[in-house]
N, C-alpha and C positions, 0 to 999 in steps of 0.2 A: 151530850158532845160538848168537850170543852174546846176553847180556842187552839190548845195545842195540838189536839187531834184533828181539827178541821186544817190546820197549817200543816200538818204532815201529810194528810191526803191531797192536799192542793200540790205540795212539793213532790210528791211521789208519782202523781199523775202528769205533772209537767215533765219531770225527769224522764218517766216512761215515753212520753210523746218526743221528746229531744232524742232519745236514744234511738227509736225507730227511724226517725229523720236522718240521724247520723249514718245509720246502717244502710239505708237506701242510698244517701248521697254517696258514701265508700263504694258501694256497689257500681254507681253509675262512673265515678272516677276511675275504676278499674276498667270499665269498658271502654271508657274515652282513652285511658292508658294505652290499652291493647290497639285502638284503632290508630293512634298516632305513631305506635312504634310499626306498625303494619305500613303506615305512609312515609316513615322516614327510611324503611327498608327498601320500599320501592322507588324512591328518591335516589338513595345510594346507588342502587343496581342501574339506574338511568344515567347517573353520573359516571359511574364506571365504564358505562358503553359508550358514552360520550367521549371519556378519556381514550378509551382503546381505539375510537375511530379517528381522535386527533392523531393520536401516536402514528397510526397507519398512514394519514394523511400527511404527516410530516416525514415518514420514511419515502413517500413518493415526490413529495415536494423537494425535498433537499437536494437531490441529486439534479433534478430539472432546474433547480436554482443556479448551481454550481455550473451546469451545462450552458445556462443561459449567459452567466458572468464570463465564462471561458471564451463562449462564442462572440460577445461583445469585444472582448480583449482582442481577439485573433481578427475581427472585422476592423477594429481601430488600426491594428499593426499593419494589417494587409491593405487596408484602406489608405493609411499614410505612406505606405511605399509606392502604390500605385500613384497617388499624388504627386511624389518627388520623382519619379520616373518620368510622368508626363511633362514637368516642368524642365527637365534637362534634355 
């Protein structure tokens, strides 16, 4: 065996090892990518559910806040008149 033949054997063996490692790595990356996609979908569903809950809460709270503000204005108006009538 000559030196070039030994060099070819060493290089082809090294290439075969790296090729097998690359195939295994790609397989693991595909599995990890699928898991990340599943986690992202679950998180998106959770956020959409939370957004829907907040929207429903806003629909309930908005009229309550308007009612409270209106009640405070009426109380000030009525309270102000009662105070004026008592002074006279």
